[in-house]
A tleap script that builds the chain and sets N, CA, C and O, in Angstrom:
source leaprc.protein.ff14SB
mol = sequence {
  NMET ASP ASN LYS LEU ALA MET ILE TRP ASP
  PHE LEU LYS VAL ARG LYS LYS TRP TRP LEU
  THR PRO ILE ILE MET PHE ILE LEU LEU LEU
  SER ALA LEU ILE VAL ILE THR GLN GLY SER
  ALA ALA ALA PRO PHE VAL TYR THR LEU CPHE
}
set mol.1.N position { 118.134 96.499 101.622 }
set mol.1.CA position { 116.913 95.983 101.172 }
set mol.1.C position { 116.373 94.879 100.618 }
set mol.1.O position { 115.163 94.652 100.650 }
set mol.2.N position { 117.243 94.113 100.066 }
set mol.2.CA position { 117.182 92.661 99.370 }
set mol.2.C position { 116.756 91.826 100.632 }
set mol.2.O position { 115.928 90.934 100.451 }
set mol.3.N position { 117.249 92.038 101.887 }
set mol.3.CA position { 117.078 90.931 103.046 }
set mol.3.C position { 115.823 91.527 103.522 }
set mol.3.O position { 115.341 90.667 104.260 }
set mol.4.N position { 115.033 92.547 103.492 }
set mol.4.CA position { 113.504 92.924 104.008 }
set mol.4.C position { 112.392 92.384 102.680 }
set mol.4.O position { 111.215 92.171 102.972 }
set mol.5.N position { 112.835 92.210 101.358 }
set mol.5.CA position { 112.415 91.474 100.544 }
set mol.5.C position { 112.110 90.252 100.720 }
set mol.5.O position { 110.946 89.851 100.753 }
set mol.6.N position { 113.374 89.350 100.885 }
set mol.6.CA position { 113.501 88.205 101.172 }
set mol.6.C position { 112.524 87.520 102.220 }
set mol.6.O position { 111.853 86.500 102.057 }
set mol.7.N position { 112.636 88.532 103.601 }
set mol.7.CA position { 111.725 88.429 104.729 }
set mol.7.C position { 110.409 88.274 104.676 }
set mol.7.O position { 109.805 87.437 105.347 }
set mol.8.N position { 109.774 89.228 103.718 }
set mol.8.CA position { 108.503 89.333 103.018 }
set mol.8.C position { 108.025 88.243 102.518 }
set mol.8.O position { 106.858 87.927 102.747 }
set mol.9.N position { 108.834 87.490 101.757 }
set mol.9.CA position { 108.521 86.569 100.804 }
set mol.9.C position { 108.460 85.187 101.508 }
set mol.9.O position { 107.640 84.312 101.231 }
set mol.10.N position { 109.340 85.108 102.366 }
set mol.10.CA position { 109.197 83.651 103.192 }
set mol.10.C position { 108.209 84.030 104.384 }
set mol.10.O position { 107.795 83.071 105.035 }
set mol.11.N position { 107.821 85.169 104.717 }
set mol.11.CA position { 106.588 85.002 105.288 }
set mol.11.C position { 105.394 85.051 104.672 }
set mol.11.O position { 104.465 84.827 105.448 }
set mol.12.N position { 105.047 85.285 103.443 }
set mol.12.CA position { 104.329 85.071 102.742 }
set mol.12.C position { 104.123 83.367 101.916 }
set mol.12.O position { 103.138 82.841 101.400 }
set mol.13.N position { 105.371 82.951 102.083 }
set mol.13.CA position { 105.415 81.753 101.796 }
set mol.13.C position { 104.925 80.549 102.926 }
set mol.13.O position { 104.128 79.619 102.808 }
set mol.14.N position { 105.769 81.001 104.061 }
set mol.14.CA position { 105.444 80.193 104.945 }
set mol.14.C position { 103.632 80.348 105.827 }
set mol.14.O position { 102.803 79.442 105.910 }
set mol.15.N position { 103.519 81.538 106.271 }
set mol.15.CA position { 102.059 81.524 106.538 }
set mol.15.C position { 101.128 81.883 105.611 }
set mol.15.O position { 100.269 82.751 105.763 }
set mol.16.N position { 101.367 80.987 104.337 }
set mol.16.CA position { 99.948 81.332 102.900 }
set mol.16.C position { 99.225 82.438 103.116 }
set mol.16.O position { 97.994 82.403 103.121 }
set mol.17.N position { 99.968 83.615 103.333 }
set mol.17.CA position { 99.051 84.885 102.978 }
set mol.17.C position { 99.333 85.699 102.032 }
set mol.17.O position { 99.681 86.880 102.061 }
set mol.18.N position { 99.066 84.594 100.738 }
set mol.18.CA position { 98.789 85.114 99.188 }
set mol.18.C position { 97.872 86.600 98.776 }
set mol.18.O position { 98.043 87.423 97.877 }
set mol.19.N position { 96.677 86.483 100.063 }
set mol.19.CA position { 96.149 87.319 99.699 }
set mol.19.C position { 96.898 89.150 99.788 }
set mol.19.O position { 96.433 90.189 99.320 }
set mol.20.N position { 97.947 88.960 100.437 }
set mol.20.CA position { 98.598 90.193 100.773 }
set mol.20.C position { 99.169 90.712 99.516 }
set mol.20.O position { 99.088 91.910 99.246 }
set mol.21.N position { 99.703 89.917 98.788 }
set mol.21.CA position { 100.545 90.287 97.291 }
set mol.21.C position { 100.034 91.253 96.878 }
set mol.21.O position { 100.723 92.270 96.792 }
set mol.22.N position { 98.743 91.278 96.505 }
set mol.22.CA position { 98.245 92.276 95.624 }
set mol.22.C position { 98.118 93.943 96.375 }
set mol.22.O position { 98.278 95.029 95.818 }
set mol.23.N position { 97.718 93.603 98.052 }
set mol.23.CA position { 97.961 94.687 98.218 }
set mol.23.C position { 99.484 95.530 98.298 }
set mol.23.O position { 99.744 96.728 98.181 }
set mol.24.N position { 100.126 94.636 98.487 }
set mol.24.CA position { 101.820 94.919 98.402 }
set mol.24.C position { 102.295 95.794 97.148 }
set mol.24.O position { 102.779 96.926 97.128 }
set mol.25.N position { 101.932 94.704 95.870 }
set mol.25.CA position { 102.093 95.197 95.203 }
set mol.25.C position { 101.408 96.639 94.254 }
set mol.25.O position { 101.909 97.205 93.282 }
set mol.26.N position { 100.075 96.938 94.988 }
set mol.26.CA position { 99.440 98.074 94.959 }
set mol.26.C position { 100.083 99.413 95.540 }
set mol.26.O position { 100.008 100.530 95.027 }
set mol.27.N position { 100.745 99.053 96.749 }
set mol.27.CA position { 101.388 99.938 97.751 }
set mol.27.C position { 102.786 100.642 96.941 }
set mol.27.O position { 103.083 101.833 96.855 }
set mol.28.N position { 103.619 99.239 96.305 }
set mol.28.CA position { 104.687 99.492 95.595 }
set mol.28.C position { 104.371 100.313 94.398 }
set mol.28.O position { 104.926 101.396 94.211 }
set mol.29.N position { 103.375 99.755 93.481 }
set mol.29.CA position { 102.960 101.077 92.726 }
set mol.29.C position { 103.031 102.520 93.056 }
set mol.29.O position { 103.864 103.411 92.892 }
set mol.30.N position { 101.729 102.412 93.634 }
set mol.30.CA position { 101.513 103.763 94.137 }
set mol.30.C position { 103.000 104.937 94.552 }
set mol.30.O position { 103.267 106.122 94.351 }
set mol.31.N position { 103.577 103.908 95.133 }
set mol.31.CA position { 105.067 104.861 95.860 }
set mol.31.C position { 105.842 105.182 94.595 }
set mol.31.O position { 106.313 106.315 94.487 }
set mol.32.N position { 105.993 104.419 93.767 }
set mol.32.CA position { 106.736 104.255 92.182 }
set mol.32.C position { 106.534 105.581 91.823 }
set mol.32.O position { 107.314 106.533 91.810 }
set mol.33.N position { 104.682 105.433 91.368 }
set mol.33.CA position { 104.089 106.958 90.783 }
set mol.33.C position { 104.405 107.989 91.338 }
set mol.33.O position { 104.816 108.915 90.638 }
set mol.34.N position { 104.328 108.113 92.504 }
set mol.34.CA position { 104.643 109.389 93.198 }
set mol.34.C position { 106.105 109.933 93.318 }
set mol.34.O position { 106.337 111.136 93.438 }
set mol.35.N position { 107.066 108.982 93.279 }
set mol.35.CA position { 108.554 109.325 93.394 }
set mol.35.C position { 108.730 109.718 91.587 }
set mol.35.O position { 109.370 110.640 91.079 }
set mol.36.N position { 107.929 108.670 90.937 }
set mol.36.CA position { 108.878 109.407 89.600 }
set mol.36.C position { 108.100 110.738 88.987 }
set mol.36.O position { 108.713 111.352 88.114 }
set mol.37.N position { 106.751 111.245 89.395 }
set mol.37.CA position { 106.380 112.312 89.252 }
set mol.37.C position { 106.523 113.794 89.915 }
set mol.37.O position { 106.392 114.938 89.480 }
set mol.38.N position { 106.863 113.208 91.213 }
set mol.38.CA position { 107.333 114.260 92.254 }
set mol.38.C position { 108.082 115.543 91.260 }
set mol.38.O position { 107.569 116.657 91.366 }
set mol.39.N position { 109.000 115.421 90.533 }
set mol.39.CA position { 109.484 116.373 89.838 }
set mol.39.C position { 109.025 116.985 88.543 }
set mol.39.O position { 109.514 118.060 88.194 }
set mol.40.N position { 108.181 116.419 87.854 }
set mol.40.CA position { 107.465 116.390 86.842 }
set mol.40.C position { 106.647 117.445 86.780 }
set mol.40.O position { 106.407 118.019 87.842 }
set mol.41.N position { 105.990 117.981 85.444 }
set mol.41.CA position { 104.728 118.858 85.584 }
set mol.41.C position { 103.483 118.013 85.387 }
set mol.41.O position { 102.517 118.657 84.978 }
set mol.42.N position { 103.270 116.606 85.602 }
set mol.42.CA position { 102.175 116.184 85.724 }
set mol.42.C position { 101.841 115.643 87.066 }
set mol.42.O position { 101.067 114.741 87.389 }
set mol.43.N position { 103.023 116.823 88.142 }
set mol.43.CA position { 102.827 116.291 89.763 }
set mol.43.C position { 101.102 116.770 90.062 }
set mol.43.O position { 100.266 116.048 90.605 }
set mol.44.N position { 100.890 118.062 89.584 }
set mol.44.CA position { 99.986 118.485 90.275 }
set mol.44.C position { 98.403 117.558 89.693 }
set mol.44.O position { 97.332 117.372 90.270 }
set mol.45.N position { 98.780 117.246 88.660 }
set mol.45.CA position { 97.366 116.190 88.097 }
set mol.45.C position { 97.362 114.535 88.888 }
set mol.45.O position { 96.356 113.835 89.003 }
set mol.46.N position { 98.347 114.279 89.226 }
set mol.46.CA position { 98.767 112.764 89.969 }
set mol.46.C position { 98.158 113.341 91.629 }
set mol.46.O position { 97.439 112.652 92.352 }
set mol.47.N position { 98.630 114.679 91.953 }
set mol.47.CA position { 98.292 114.577 93.729 }
set mol.47.C position { 96.923 114.716 94.053 }
set mol.47.O position { 96.407 114.441 95.136 }
set mol.48.N position { 96.110 115.368 92.569 }
set mol.48.CA position { 94.436 115.473 92.618 }
set mol.48.C position { 93.975 113.882 92.704 }
set mol.48.O position { 92.916 113.586 93.257 }
set mol.49.N position { 94.653 113.098 92.248 }
set mol.49.CA position { 93.416 111.546 92.459 }
set mol.49.C position { 93.530 111.363 93.568 }
set mol.49.O position { 92.598 110.665 93.968 }
set mol.50.N position { 94.500 111.739 94.658 }
set mol.50.CA position { 94.478 111.151 96.206 }
set mol.50.C position { 93.748 112.378 97.122 }
set mol.50.O position { 93.588 112.231 98.334 }
savepdb mol mol.pdb
quit
């Protein structure tokens, strides 16, 4: 996992694709939200947003 993050960081740094950073952060936050609420009582409410 660490190697993949380093590769993504190097790609952004070398290619100057800084506009991808908010997109990547948004995807990571959504993924974390889905994983965290998967087993909780709030899961039906979160899934209705999508």
